[in-house]
C-alpha positions, 0 to 999 in steps of 0.5 A, a space after each residue: 499529459 497527466 497520464 504520461 507524467 504518471 507513466 514516467 514517474 508513477 511513485 507520484 500516485 503514492 504521494 497522492 494516496 498518502 495525501 488522501 489517507 492523511 486528510 482523510 485522517 483529519 477531515 472525516 469523522 468515523 465515529 469511532 469506527 473500528 476495523 475487526 479482524 478475528 484470527 483463529 483465537 485472537 481478536 483485534 480491534 483497531 480504530 480506523 483513524 489509527 489505520 488511516 495514519 499508518 497507511 499515510 505513513 506507508 505510502 509516504 515511505 514508499 514515495 520517499 524510496 522511489 524518490 531517492 532512487 530516481 534522484 540517485 538514477 538507480 535503473 530499476 524495472 519499470 513494470 516491476 515498480 508499476 506492479 508494486 505501486 498499484 498492488 500496494 494501494 489496491 492492497 491497503 485500501 482493500 484491507 481498510 475498507 473491506 468491511 465497509 463494502 462487504 457488510 451490506 452483501 454478506 450479513 450472516 457470513 460477515 465475519 469469516 469473509 471479511 476476515 479471509 479477504 483481509 488476510 489474503 490482501 495482507 499476504 499479497 501486500 507482504 508479497 509485493 513488498 518483497 518484490 520492491 526489495 528485489 527491484 531496489 537491490 537489482 538496481 543497486 547491483 546494476 549501479 555498483 557494477 556500472 560504476 566498477 567498470 
């Protein structure tokens, strides 16, 4: 029953993910844990609480856009919606938690491996967002074409 409902409205999974990151921001103390990213000569240190807050806002923004397009009755491609939603969630969870999962496995090559994984996930995340924009624009053009006839 729940899976059938999520198949009809998969963007509700974004609302759930947003709530999880939002509550993680307030309830889980990370003891000033940081996400360390080293890209060529630039070394970035980002606090996990800030990353959780930004990810929660991004997921809620995506949920809002999908909800508005659903209320406007935009005809979008369901498979593209599902690819966007699930790839976005996997990429952002991977970006925020890669250092936690990879660190115990590779202690010698930790920084370079984590940086490569984060960069690949970031590029995939950006590519999926382009797919989202194309899908919404295609839905708008279909709606305009339908209204013009």
